[in-house]
N, CA, C and O atoms as a Tripos MOL2 file, in Angstrom:
@<TRIPOS>MOLECULE
protein
  288   287    72     0     0
PROTEIN
NO_CHARGES

@<TRIPOS>ATOM
      1 N           9.9450   -1.9250   -2.1830 N.3       1 GLY1
      2 CA          8.7800   -2.1990   -1.5160 C.3       1 GLY1
      3 C           8.3440   -3.7370   -1.5610 C.2       1 GLY1
      4 O           9.1700   -4.5340   -2.0080 O.2       1 GLY1
      5 N           7.3200   -4.1240   -1.2030 N.am      2 PHE2
      6 CA          6.9970   -5.4360   -0.9690 C.3       2 PHE2
      7 C           6.5810   -6.0840   -2.6610 C.2       2 PHE2
      8 O           6.8420   -7.2390   -2.9990 O.2       2 PHE2
      9 N           6.1120   -5.3790   -3.2810 N.am      3 LEU3
     10 CA          5.8620   -5.9440   -4.5240 C.3       3 LEU3
     11 C           6.8450   -6.1590   -5.4450 C.2       3 LEU3
     12 O           6.7200   -7.0070   -6.3280 O.2       3 LEU3
     13 N           8.0730   -5.2830   -5.2890 N.am      4 MET4
     14 CA          9.1460   -5.0430   -5.9530 C.3       4 MET4
     15 C          10.1700   -6.4600   -5.4210 C.2       4 MET4
     16 O          10.9390   -7.0350   -6.1910 O.2       4 MET4
     17 N          10.0000   -6.7950   -4.1430 N.am      5 ASN5
     18 CA         10.6760   -7.7820   -3.6360 C.3       5 ASN5
     19 C           9.8890   -9.3130   -4.2130 C.2       5 ASN5
     20 O          10.4680  -10.3990   -4.2470 O.2       5 ASN5
     21 N           8.7770   -9.1230   -4.5400 N.am      6 ILE6
     22 CA          8.1710  -10.4840   -5.1050 C.3       6 ILE6
     23 C           8.3710  -10.4120   -6.3830 C.2       6 ILE6
     24 O           8.0030  -11.4930   -6.8430 O.2       6 ILE6
     25 N           8.8580   -9.5460   -7.4480 N.am      7 LEU7
     26 CA          9.0380   -9.3710   -8.6490 C.3       7 LEU7
     27 C          10.4940   -9.9660   -8.6050 C.2       7 LEU7
     28 O          10.8540  -10.9010   -9.3220 O.2       7 LEU7
     29 N          11.3730   -9.2610   -7.5950 N.am      8 GLU8
     30 CA         12.9490  -10.2490   -7.5500 C.3       8 GLU8
     31 C          13.0350  -11.4340   -7.4130 C.2       8 GLU8
     32 O          13.9050  -12.1320   -7.9350 O.2       8 GLU8
     33 N          11.9210  -11.9140   -6.5120 N.am      9 GLN9
     34 CA         12.0900  -13.2860   -6.0060 C.3       9 GLN9
     35 C          11.5820  -14.0570   -7.3450 C.2       9 GLN9
     36 O          12.1450  -15.0910   -7.7060 O.2       9 GLN9
     37 N          10.4970  -13.5060   -8.0540 N.am     10 TYR10
     38 CA         10.2730  -14.1120   -9.4600 C.3      10 TYR10
     39 C          11.4870  -14.2350  -10.3710 C.2      10 TYR10
     40 O          11.6230  -15.2260  -11.0890 O.2      10 TYR10
     41 N          12.2540  -13.3720  -10.3550 N.am     11 LYS11
     42 CA         13.5210  -13.0010  -11.2310 C.3      11 LYS11
     43 C          14.5960  -14.1250  -10.8310 C.2      11 LYS11
     44 O          15.2970  -14.8010  -11.5840 O.2      11 LYS11
     45 N          14.5320  -14.1310   -9.5860 N.am     12 LEU12
     46 CA         15.7410  -15.0370   -8.8560 C.3      12 LEU12
     47 C          15.3860  -16.6800   -9.3510 C.2      12 LEU12
     48 O          16.2440  -17.4110   -9.8460 O.2      12 LEU12
     49 N          14.0480  -17.0680   -9.1280 N.am     13 PHE13
     50 CA         13.4430  -18.5090   -9.3540 C.3      13 PHE13
     51 C          13.2520  -18.8870  -10.6180 C.2      13 PHE13
     52 O          13.1750  -20.0880  -10.8780 O.2      13 PHE13
     53 N          13.1460  -17.9240  -11.6070 N.am     14 SER14
     54 CA         12.6210  -18.1260  -13.0130 C.3      14 SER14
     55 C          13.9290  -17.9270  -13.8990 C.2      14 SER14
     56 O          14.0530  -18.4930  -14.9850 O.2      14 SER14
     57 N          14.7740  -17.1880  -13.4280 N.am     15 SER15
     58 CA         15.8100  -16.4800  -14.4000 C.3      15 SER15
     59 C          15.1540  -15.7030  -15.5520 C.2      15 SER15
     60 O          15.6780  -15.6220  -16.6630 O.2      15 SER15
     61 N          13.8680  -15.0820  -15.2000 N.am     16 GLN16
     62 CA         13.4820  -14.1780  -16.3990 C.3      16 GLN16
     63 C          12.9310  -12.7690  -15.6650 C.2      16 GLN16
     64 O          12.0490  -12.7930  -14.8070 O.2      16 GLN16
     65 N          13.4710  -11.7490  -16.0500 N.am     17 ALA17
     66 CA         13.3330  -10.3840  -15.6690 C.3      17 ALA17
     67 C          12.1530   -9.9580  -16.4130 C.2      17 ALA17
     68 O          11.8250  -10.3010  -17.5490 O.2      17 ALA17
     69 N          11.3650   -8.8970  -15.3440 N.am     18 ILE18
     70 CA         10.1850   -8.1990  -15.9510 C.3      18 ILE18
     71 C          10.5220   -6.9590  -16.2330 C.2      18 ILE18
     72 O          11.0810   -6.2960  -15.3590 O.2      18 ILE18
     73 N          10.2310   -6.3530  -17.6070 N.am     19 ASN19
     74 CA         10.6070   -5.1730  -17.8730 C.3      19 ASN19
     75 C           9.6610   -4.3660  -17.5340 C.2      19 ASN19
     76 O           8.5470   -4.4910  -18.0420 O.2      19 ASN19
     77 N           9.9470   -3.3290  -16.5540 N.am     20 LEU20
     78 CA          8.9410   -2.5930  -16.1040 C.3      20 LEU20
     79 C           8.7210   -1.4650  -17.0320 C.2      20 LEU20
     80 O           7.7530   -0.7600  -16.7470 O.2      20 LEU20
     81 N           9.3460   -1.1620  -17.9960 N.am     21 GLN21
     82 CA          9.1750   -0.0810  -19.0000 C.3      21 GLN21
     83 C           8.2320   -0.5570  -19.8100 C.2      21 GLN21
     84 O           7.5810    0.3130  -20.3880 O.2      21 GLN21
     85 N           7.8960   -1.8920  -20.0800 N.am     22 LYS22
     86 CA          7.1190   -2.4900  -20.9580 C.3      22 LYS22
     87 C           5.8300   -2.9600  -20.3890 C.2      22 LYS22
     88 O           4.9870   -3.5380  -21.0750 O.2      22 LYS22
     89 N           5.6710   -2.6740  -18.9690 N.am     23 SER23
     90 CA          4.5870   -3.3540  -18.4720 C.3      23 SER23
     91 C           3.4640   -2.5050  -18.0440 C.2      23 SER23
     92 O           3.6960   -1.2980  -18.1070 O.2      23 SER23
     93 N           2.3300   -2.8450  -17.6330 N.am     24 ALA24
     94 CA          1.5070   -2.1130  -17.2540 C.3      24 ALA24
     95 C           0.3760   -2.6980  -16.1110 C.2      24 ALA24
     96 O           0.3200   -3.9270  -16.1540 O.2      24 ALA24
     97 N          -0.3690   -2.1980  -15.2840 N.am     25 VAL25
     98 CA         -1.0720   -2.5820  -14.0380 C.3      25 VAL25
     99 C          -2.5120   -2.2720  -14.5300 C.2      25 VAL25
    100 O          -2.8410   -1.1760  -14.9850 O.2      25 VAL25
    101 N          -3.1080   -3.0400  -14.4330 N.am     26 PHE26
    102 CA         -4.7360   -3.0900  -14.6280 C.3      26 PHE26
    103 C          -5.6570   -3.3070  -13.0740 C.2      26 PHE26
    104 O          -5.4820   -4.2390  -12.2890 O.2      26 PHE26
    105 N          -6.5330   -2.3080  -12.9340 N.am     27 PHE27
    106 CA         -7.2680   -2.4350  -11.8190 C.3      27 PHE27
    107 C          -8.6140   -2.4060  -11.9730 C.2      27 PHE27
    108 O          -9.0800   -1.7950  -12.9350 O.2      27 PHE27
    109 N          -9.4160   -3.0310  -11.0970 N.am     28 SER28
    110 CA        -10.9660   -2.9080  -11.1420 C.3      28 SER28
    111 C         -11.3760   -1.5240  -10.9630 C.2      28 SER28
    112 O         -10.6740   -0.6820  -10.4030 O.2      28 SER28
    113 N         -12.5270   -1.3100  -11.4530 N.am     29 ARG29
    114 CA        -12.9500    0.1330  -11.3340 C.3      29 ARG29
    115 C         -13.3030    0.3200   -9.8390 C.2      29 ARG29
    116 O         -13.4610    1.4920   -9.4980 O.2      29 ARG29
    117 N         -13.4650   -0.6960   -8.8200 N.am     30 ASN30
    118 CA        -13.9210   -0.6970   -7.4920 C.3      30 ASN30
    119 C         -12.4050   -0.2770   -6.7090 C.2      30 ASN30
    120 O         -12.4470    0.1390   -5.5520 O.2      30 ASN30
    121 N         -11.2650   -0.4010   -7.3300 N.am     31 THR31
    122 CA        -10.0730   -0.1900   -6.6610 C.3      31 THR31
    123 C          -9.7980    1.5180   -6.5510 C.2      31 THR31
    124 O          -9.4870    2.2850   -7.4630 O.2      31 THR31
    125 N         -10.0420    1.8330   -5.0190 N.am     32 PRO32
    126 CA         -9.5870    3.1400   -4.7140 C.3      32 PRO32
    127 C          -8.7010    3.7610   -5.6220 C.2      32 PRO32
    128 O          -7.9730    2.9890   -6.2450 O.2      32 PRO32
    129 N          -8.5650    5.1820   -5.8880 N.am     33 LEU33
    130 CA         -7.6680    5.7410   -6.5150 C.3      33 LEU33
    131 C          -6.3070    5.7770   -5.7380 C.2      33 LEU33
    132 O          -5.2300    5.5500   -6.2900 O.2      33 LEU33
    133 N          -6.4570    6.1050   -4.3070 N.am     34 HIS34
    134 CA         -5.4110    6.0660   -3.5220 C.3      34 HIS34
    135 C          -4.5770    4.7950   -3.5450 C.2      34 HIS34
    136 O          -3.3500    4.8800   -3.4950 O.2      34 HIS34
    137 N          -5.0920    3.8130   -3.6070 N.am     35 LEU35
    138 CA         -4.6020    2.4630   -3.6860 C.3      35 LEU35
    139 C          -3.8520    2.1800   -4.9730 C.2      35 LEU35
    140 O          -2.7050    1.7340   -4.9900 O.2      35 LEU35
    141 N          -4.5940    2.4760   -6.0840 N.am     36 GLN36
    142 CA         -3.9290    2.4860   -7.1680 C.3      36 GLN36
    143 C          -2.4740    3.2100   -7.2890 C.2      36 GLN36
    144 O          -1.4410    2.6780   -7.6940 O.2      36 GLN36
    145 N          -2.6360    4.5110   -6.8540 N.am     37 ARG37
    146 CA         -1.5280    5.1400   -6.9780 C.3      37 ARG37
    147 C          -0.2470    4.6190   -5.9860 C.2      37 ARG37
    148 O           0.9260    4.7320   -6.3420 O.2      37 ARG37
    149 N          -0.5790    4.1430   -4.9360 N.am     38 SER38
    150 CA          0.3250    3.5300   -4.0520 C.3      38 SER38
    151 C           0.9200    2.2110   -4.4270 C.2      38 SER38
    152 O           2.0110    1.8690   -3.9700 O.2      38 SER38
    153 N           0.1660    1.3890   -5.3260 N.am     39 ILE39
    154 CA          0.7520    0.2850   -6.0890 C.3      39 ILE39
    155 C           1.6740    0.6230   -7.1940 C.2      39 ILE39
    156 O           2.8300    0.2050   -7.2610 O.2      39 ILE39
    157 N           1.1020    1.4090   -8.0670 N.am     40 CYS40
    158 CA          1.8470    2.1530   -8.8670 C.3      40 CYS40
    159 C           3.2130    2.8470   -8.8130 C.2      40 CYS40
    160 O           4.1580    2.8440   -9.6020 O.2      40 CYS40
    161 N           3.0450    3.3580   -7.7980 N.am     41 SER41
    162 CA          4.3740    4.0320   -6.8020 C.3      41 SER41
    163 C           5.3540    2.9290   -6.3240 C.2      41 SER41
    164 O           6.5750    3.0080   -6.4560 O.2      41 SER41
    165 N           4.7740    2.0210   -5.8250 N.am     42 SER42
    166 CA          5.7380    0.7060   -5.3260 C.3      42 SER42
    167 C           6.4810    0.1010   -6.4160 C.2      42 SER42
    168 O           7.6120   -0.3440   -6.2220 O.2      42 SER42
    169 N           5.9230    0.0580   -7.5350 N.am     43 LEU43
    170 CA          6.3770   -0.5840   -8.8050 C.3      43 LEU43
    171 C           6.9910    0.2610   -9.6120 C.2      43 LEU43
    172 O           7.0180    0.0390  -10.8230 O.2      43 LEU43
    173 N           7.6480    1.4920   -8.9960 N.am     44 ASN44
    174 CA          8.6110    2.3230   -9.7990 C.3      44 ASN44
    175 C           7.8870    3.2410  -10.8860 C.2      44 ASN44
    176 O           8.4500    3.5870  -11.9240 O.2      44 ASN44
    177 N           6.4540    3.6360  -10.5100 N.am     45 ASN45
    178 CA          5.7870    4.4150  -11.1020 C.3      45 ASN45
    179 C           5.1670    3.7240  -12.4950 C.2      45 ASN45
    180 O           4.7980    4.2630  -13.5380 O.2      45 ASN45
    181 N           5.1940    2.4790  -12.1430 N.am     46 ILE46
    182 CA          4.5770    1.8310  -13.5770 C.3      46 ILE46
    183 C           3.1900    2.3590  -14.0410 C.2      46 ILE46
    184 O           2.4700    2.8630  -13.1790 O.2      46 ILE46
    185 N           2.7370    2.2870  -15.3630 N.am     47 THR47
    186 CA          1.6000    3.1920  -15.8130 C.3      47 THR47
    187 C           0.2760    2.0430  -15.3060 C.2      47 THR47
    188 O           0.3660    0.8560  -14.9930 O.2      47 THR47
    189 N          -0.8040    2.8520  -15.3720 N.am     48 SER48
    190 CA         -2.0190    1.9930  -15.2730 C.3      48 SER48
    191 C          -3.3410    2.7330  -16.1080 C.2      48 SER48
    192 O          -4.2000    3.5270  -15.7260 O.2      48 SER48
    193 N          -3.0910    2.1230  -17.3400 N.am     49 HIS49
    194 CA         -4.2360    2.7600  -18.1040 C.3      49 HIS49
    195 C          -4.8220    1.8460  -19.0690 C.2      49 HIS49
    196 O          -4.0690    0.9130  -19.3470 O.2      49 HIS49
    197 N          -5.9250    1.8400  -19.6520 N.am     50 ARG50
    198 CA         -6.7280    0.8500  -20.2580 C.3      50 ARG50
    199 C          -6.3090    0.8840  -21.8390 C.2      50 ARG50
    200 O          -6.7490    0.0290  -22.6080 O.2      50 ARG50
    201 N          -5.5420    1.7950  -22.2240 N.am     51 SER51
    202 CA         -5.4080    2.1210  -23.7100 C.3      51 SER51
    203 C          -4.1630    0.9650  -23.8070 C.2      51 SER51
    204 O          -4.0410    0.4700  -24.9270 O.2      51 SER51
    205 N          -3.3920    0.5650  -22.9470 N.am     52 THR52
    206 CA         -2.4760   -0.3740  -23.3800 C.3      52 THR52
    207 C          -2.6580   -1.5290  -24.2120 C.2      52 THR52
    208 O          -3.6570   -2.2310  -24.0560 O.2      52 THR52
    209 N          -1.6680   -1.8370  -25.2030 N.am     53 LYS53
    210 CA         -2.0020   -2.8260  -26.1330 C.3      53 LYS53
    211 C          -0.7240   -3.8430  -25.9650 C.2      53 LYS53
    212 O           0.3900   -3.5670  -25.5190 O.2      53 LYS53
    213 N          -1.2210   -5.1240  -26.4600 N.am     54 TYR54
    214 CA         -0.2400   -6.1530  -26.7730 C.3      54 TYR54
    215 C          -0.6730   -6.8850  -28.0590 C.2      54 TYR54
    216 O          -1.7430   -7.4070  -28.3700 O.2      54 TYR54
    217 N           0.4910   -6.7570  -28.7000 N.am     55 LEU55
    218 CA          0.5980   -7.5040  -30.0580 C.3      55 LEU55
    219 C          -0.6050   -6.6200  -31.1150 C.2      55 LEU55
    220 O          -1.2110   -7.1500  -32.0460 O.2      55 LEU55
    221 N          -0.7400   -5.1650  -30.6790 N.am     56 GLY56
    222 CA         -1.6660   -4.5030  -31.5020 C.3      56 GLY56
    223 C          -2.9970   -4.5940  -30.9260 C.2      56 GLY56
    224 O          -3.8170   -3.8110  -31.4040 O.2      56 GLY56
    225 N          -3.4040   -5.3910  -29.9830 N.am     57 LEU57
    226 CA         -4.8540   -5.6570  -29.2360 C.3      57 LEU57
    227 C          -4.9430   -4.8030  -28.2230 C.2      57 LEU57
    228 O          -3.8770   -4.6350  -27.6310 O.2      57 LEU57
    229 N          -5.9710   -4.1330  -27.7720 N.am     58 PRO58
    230 CA         -6.1970   -3.6590  -26.4050 C.3      58 PRO58
    231 C          -6.2490   -4.4740  -25.4690 C.2      58 PRO58
    232 O          -6.8460   -5.5010  -25.7920 O.2      58 PRO58
    233 N          -5.7910   -4.4540  -24.2000 N.am     59 LEU59
    234 CA         -5.8340   -5.2150  -22.9470 C.3      59 LEU59
    235 C          -6.8230   -4.8940  -22.2270 C.2      59 LEU59
    236 O          -7.3180   -5.7990  -21.5550 O.2      59 LEU59
    237 N          -7.3330   -3.7170  -22.1510 N.am     60 GLY60
    238 CA         -8.2580   -3.4210  -21.2080 C.3      60 GLY60
    239 C          -9.6500   -3.2510  -21.8590 C.2      60 GLY60
    240 O         -10.0760   -2.1090  -22.0270 O.2      60 GLY60
    241 N         -10.2520   -4.1310  -22.1690 N.am     61 ILE61
    242 CA        -11.1790   -4.2960  -22.7680 C.3      61 ILE61
    243 C         -12.6840   -3.4800  -22.3240 C.2      61 ILE61
    244 O         -13.3260   -2.6160  -22.9210 O.2      61 ILE61
    245 N         -12.8830   -4.0820  -21.1780 N.am     62 GLY62
    246 CA        -14.1360   -3.4090  -20.4460 C.3      62 GLY62
    247 C         -15.3910   -4.2980  -20.8470 C.2      62 GLY62
    248 O         -15.4080   -5.5110  -21.0580 O.2      62 GLY62
    249 N         -16.5140   -3.3180  -20.9030 N.am     63 ARG63
    250 CA        -17.7810   -3.9730  -21.1590 C.3      63 ARG63
    251 C         -17.9970   -4.2980  -22.3560 C.2      63 ARG63
    252 O         -18.2570   -5.4710  -22.6250 O.2      63 ARG63
    253 N         -17.9160   -3.0190  -23.6370 N.am     64 SER64
    254 CA        -18.2580   -2.8340  -24.6560 C.3      64 SER64
    255 C         -17.2530   -3.6130  -25.6900 C.2      64 SER64
    256 O         -16.4880   -2.9020  -26.3420 O.2      64 SER64
    257 N         -17.2180   -4.7710  -25.8430 N.am     65 LYS65
    258 CA        -16.2350   -5.4110  -26.8990 C.3      65 LYS65
    259 C         -16.3830   -4.7670  -28.1060 C.2      65 LYS65
    260 O         -15.3630   -4.2930  -28.6080 O.2      65 LYS65
    261 N         -17.5270   -4.6390  -28.7300 N.am     66 LYS66
    262 CA        -18.0110   -3.8130  -30.0850 C.3      66 LYS66
    263 C         -17.3480   -2.7000  -30.2680 C.2      66 LYS66
    264 O         -16.7360   -2.4910  -31.3160 O.2      66 LYS66
    265 N         -17.3910   -1.7430  -29.1510 N.am     67 GLU67
    266 CA        -16.7610   -0.4280  -29.3630 C.3      67 GLU67
    267 C         -15.3270   -0.6930  -29.3900 C.2      67 GLU67
    268 O         -14.7430   -0.1150  -30.3060 O.2      67 GLU67
    269 N         -14.5590   -1.4630  -28.5760 N.am     68 VAL68
    270 CA        -13.3030   -1.5150  -28.6920 C.3      68 VAL68
    271 C         -12.6460   -2.1070  -30.0040 C.2      68 VAL68
    272 O         -11.5990   -1.7200  -30.5210 O.2      68 VAL68
    273 N         -13.4080   -3.0420  -30.4010 N.am     69 PHE69
    274 CA        -12.8960   -3.6340  -31.9140 C.3      69 PHE69
    275 C         -13.5710   -3.0580  -33.0230 C.2      69 PHE69
    276 O         -13.7390   -3.7650  -34.0170 O.2      69 PHE69
    277 N         -13.9760   -1.9140  -33.0140 N.am     70 ALA70
    278 CA        -15.0940   -1.3780  -34.2870 C.3      70 ALA70
    279 C         -13.9540   -0.9420  -35.2770 C.2      70 ALA70
    280 O         -14.2570   -0.8400  -36.4660 O.2      70 ALA70
    281 N         -12.6770   -0.6780  -34.8820 N.am     71 TYR71
    282 CA        -11.8470   -0.0820  -35.9530 C.3      71 TYR71
    283 C         -11.3800   -1.5450  -36.6620 C.2      71 TYR71
    284 O         -10.9800   -1.4260  -37.8200 O.2      71 TYR71
    285 N         -11.3840   -2.6680  -36.2000 N.am     72 LEU72
    286 CA        -11.0680   -3.8560  -37.0840 C.3      72 LEU72
    287 C         -12.2900   -4.0160  -38.1610 C.2      72 LEU72
    288 O         -12.2630   -4.9210  -38.9950 O.2      72 LEU72
@<TRIPOS>BOND
     1     1     2 1
     2     2     3 1
     3     3     4 2
     4     3     5 am
     5     5     6 1
     6     6     7 1
     7     7     8 2
     8     7     9 am
     9     9    10 1
    10    10    11 1
    11    11    12 2
    12    11    13 am
    13    13    14 1
    14    14    15 1
    15    15    16 2
    16    15    17 am
    17    17    18 1
    18    18    19 1
    19    19    20 2
    20    19    21 am
    21    21    22 1
    22    22    23 1
    23    23    24 2
    24    23    25 am
    25    25    26 1
    26    26    27 1
    27    27    28 2
    28    27    29 am
    29    29    30 1
    30    30    31 1
    31    31    32 2
    32    31    33 am
    33    33    34 1
    34    34    35 1
    35    35    36 2
    36    35    37 am
    37    37    38 1
    38    38    39 1
    39    39    40 2
    40    39    41 am
    41    41    42 1
    42    42    43 1
    43    43    44 2
    44    43    45 am
    45    45    46 1
    46    46    47 1
    47    47    48 2
    48    47    49 am
    49    49    50 1
    50    50    51 1
    51    51    52 2
    52    51    53 am
    53    53    54 1
    54    54    55 1
    55    55    56 2
    56    55    57 am
    57    57    58 1
    58    58    59 1
    59    59    60 2
    60    59    61 am
    61    61    62 1
    62    62    63 1
    63    63    64 2
    64    63    65 am
    65    65    66 1
    66    66    67 1
    67    67    68 2
    68    67    69 am
    69    69    70 1
    70    70    71 1
    71    71    72 2
    72    71    73 am
    73    73    74 1
    74    74    75 1
    75    75    76 2
    76    75    77 am
    77    77    78 1
    78    78    79 1
    79    79    80 2
    80    79    81 am
    81    81    82 1
    82    82    83 1
    83    83    84 2
    84    83    85 am
    85    85    86 1
    86    86    87 1
    87    87    88 2
    88    87    89 am
    89    89    90 1
    90    90    91 1
    91    91    92 2
    92    91    93 am
    93    93    94 1
    94    94    95 1
    95    95    96 2
    96    95    97 am
    97    97    98 1
    98    98    99 1
    99    99   100 2
   100    99   101 am
   101   101   102 1
   102   102   103 1
   103   103   104 2
   104   103   105 am
   105   105   106 1
   106   106   107 1
   107   107   108 2
   108   107   109 am
   109   109   110 1
   110   110   111 1
   111   111   112 2
   112   111   113 am
   113   113   114 1
   114   114   115 1
   115   115   116 2
   116   115   117 am
   117   117   118 1
   118   118   119 1
   119   119   120 2
   120   119   121 am
   121   121   122 1
   122   122   123 1
   123   123   124 2
   124   123   125 am
   125   125   126 1
   126   126   127 1
   127   127   128 2
   128   127   129 am
   129   129   130 1
   130   130   131 1
   131   131   132 2
   132   131   133 am
   133   133   134 1
   134   134   135 1
   135   135   136 2
   136   135   137 am
   137   137   138 1
   138   138   139 1
   139   139   140 2
   140   139   141 am
   141   141   142 1
   142   142   143 1
   143   143   144 2
   144   143   145 am
   145   145   146 1
   146   146   147 1
   147   147   148 2
   148   147   149 am
   149   149   150 1
   150   150   151 1
   151   151   152 2
   152   151   153 am
   153   153   154 1
   154   154   155 1
   155   155   156 2
   156   155   157 am
   157   157   158 1
   158   158   159 1
   159   159   160 2
   160   159   161 am
   161   161   162 1
   162   162   163 1
   163   163   164 2
   164   163   165 am
   165   165   166 1
   166   166   167 1
   167   167   168 2
   168   167   169 am
   169   169   170 1
   170   170   171 1
   171   171   172 2
   172   171   173 am
   173   173   174 1
   174   174   175 1
   175   175   176 2
   176   175   177 am
   177   177   178 1
   178   178   179 1
   179   179   180 2
   180   179   181 am
   181   181   182 1
   182   182   183 1
   183   183   184 2
   184   183   185 am
   185   185   186 1
   186   186   187 1
   187   187   188 2
   188   187   189 am
   189   189   190 1
   190   190   191 1
   191   191   192 2
   192   191   193 am
   193   193   194 1
   194   194   195 1
   195   195   196 2
   196   195   197 am
   197   197   198 1
   198   198   199 1
   199   199   200 2
   200   199   201 am
   201   201   202 1
   202   202   203 1
   203   203   204 2
   204   203   205 am
   205   205   206 1
   206   206   207 1
   207   207   208 2
   208   207   209 am
   209   209   210 1
   210   210   211 1
   211   211   212 2
   212   211   213 am
   213   213   214 1
   214   214   215 1
   215   215   216 2
   216   215   217 am
   217   217   218 1
   218   218   219 1
   219   219   220 2
   220   219   221 am
   221   221   222 1
   222   222   223 1
   223   223   224 2
   224   223   225 am
   225   225   226 1
   226   226   227 1
   227   227   228 2
   228   227   229 am
   229   229   230 1
   230   230   231 1
   231   231   232 2
   232   231   233 am
   233   233   234 1
   234   234   235 1
   235   235   236 2
   236   235   237 am
   237   237   238 1
   238   238   239 1
   239   239   240 2
   240   239   241 am
   241   241   242 1
   242   242   243 1
   243   243   244 2
   244   243   245 am
   245   245   246 1
   246   246   247 1
   247   247   248 2
   248   247   249 am
   249   249   250 1
   250   250   251 1
   251   251   252 2
   252   251   253 am
   253   253   254 1
   254   254   255 1
   255   255   256 2
   256   255   257 am
   257   257   258 1
   258   258   259 1
   259   259   260 2
   260   259   261 am
   261   261   262 1
   262   262   263 1
   263   263   264 2
   264   263   265 am
   265   265   266 1
   266   266   267 1
   267   267   268 2
   268   267   269 am
   269   269   270 1
   270   270   271 1
   271   271   272 2
   272   271   273 am
   273   273   274 1
   274   274   275 1
   275   275   276 2
   276   275   277 am
   277   277   278 1
   278   278   279 1
   279   279   280 2
   280   279   281 am
   281   281   282 1
   282   282   283 1
   283   283   284 2
   284   283   285 am
   285   285   286 1
   286   286   287 1
   287   287   288 2
@<TRIPOS>SUBSTRUCTURE
     1 GLY1         2 RESIDUE 1 A GLY
     2 PHE2         6 RESIDUE 1 A PHE
     3 LEU3        10 RESIDUE 1 A LEU
     4 MET4        14 RESIDUE 1 A MET
     5 ASN5        18 RESIDUE 1 A ASN
     6 ILE6        22 RESIDUE 1 A ILE
     7 LEU7        26 RESIDUE 1 A LEU
     8 GLU8        30 RESIDUE 1 A GLU
     9 GLN9        34 RESIDUE 1 A GLN
    10 TYR10       38 RESIDUE 1 A TYR
    11 LYS11       42 RESIDUE 1 A LYS
    12 LEU12       46 RESIDUE 1 A LEU
    13 PHE13       50 RESIDUE 1 A PHE
    14 SER14       54 RESIDUE 1 A SER
    15 SER15       58 RESIDUE 1 A SER
    16 GLN16       62 RESIDUE 1 A GLN
    17 ALA17       66 RESIDUE 1 A ALA
    18 ILE18       70 RESIDUE 1 A ILE
    19 ASN19       74 RESIDUE 1 A ASN
    20 LEU20       78 RESIDUE 1 A LEU
    21 GLN21       82 RESIDUE 1 A GLN
    22 LYS22       86 RESIDUE 1 A LYS
    23 SER23       90 RESIDUE 1 A SER
    24 ALA24       94 RESIDUE 1 A ALA
    25 VAL25       98 RESIDUE 1 A VAL
    26 PHE26      102 RESIDUE 1 A PHE
    27 PHE27      106 RESIDUE 1 A PHE
    28 SER28      110 RESIDUE 1 A SER
    29 ARG29      114 RESIDUE 1 A ARG
    30 ASN30      118 RESIDUE 1 A ASN
    31 THR31      122 RESIDUE 1 A THR
    32 PRO32      126 RESIDUE 1 A PRO
    33 LEU33      130 RESIDUE 1 A LEU
    34 HIS34      134 RESIDUE 1 A HIS
    35 LEU35      138 RESIDUE 1 A LEU
    36 GLN36      142 RESIDUE 1 A GLN
    37 ARG37      146 RESIDUE 1 A ARG
    38 SER38      150 RESIDUE 1 A SER
    39 ILE39      154 RESIDUE 1 A ILE
    40 CYS40      158 RESIDUE 1 A CYS
    41 SER41      162 RESIDUE 1 A SER
    42 SER42      166 RESIDUE 1 A SER
    43 LEU43      170 RESIDUE 1 A LEU
    44 ASN44      174 RESIDUE 1 A ASN
    45 ASN45      178 RESIDUE 1 A ASN
    46 ILE46      182 RESIDUE 1 A ILE
    47 THR47      186 RESIDUE 1 A THR
    48 SER48      190 RESIDUE 1 A SER
    49 HIS49      194 RESIDUE 1 A HIS
    50 ARG50      198 RESIDUE 1 A ARG
    51 SER51      202 RESIDUE 1 A SER
    52 THR52      206 RESIDUE 1 A THR
    53 LYS53      210 RESIDUE 1 A LYS
    54 TYR54      214 RESIDUE 1 A TYR
    55 LEU55      218 RESIDUE 1 A LEU
    56 GLY56      222 RESIDUE 1 A GLY
    57 LEU57      226 RESIDUE 1 A LEU
    58 PRO58      230 RESIDUE 1 A PRO
    59 LEU59      234 RESIDUE 1 A LEU
    60 GLY60      238 RESIDUE 1 A GLY
    61 ILE61      242 RESIDUE 1 A ILE
    62 GLY62      246 RESIDUE 1 A GLY
    63 ARG63      250 RESIDUE 1 A ARG
    64 SER64      254 RESIDUE 1 A SER
    65 LYS65      258 RESIDUE 1 A LYS
    66 LYS66      262 RESIDUE 1 A LYS
    67 GLU67      266 RESIDUE 1 A GLU
    68 VAL68      270 RESIDUE 1 A VAL
    69 PHE69      274 RESIDUE 1 A PHE
    70 ALA70      278 RESIDUE 1 A ALA
    71 TYR71      282 RESIDUE 1 A TYR
    72 LEU72      286 RESIDUE 1 A LEU
């Protein structure tokens, strides 16, 4: 698909590949569900969820930072 072509171009020009197994996509709450599914599908069924973490910290924080970081 179109998005995979963009990622392939990035790989060619930067010599850096994107590991889709370790990647996630984040959407605004305003993004329609059918569009989210379509995008995830075009990226080889990449996941889209807010519980994804990077270096042990949550990436999808949302409005309540206090709630997200309460475990610290």
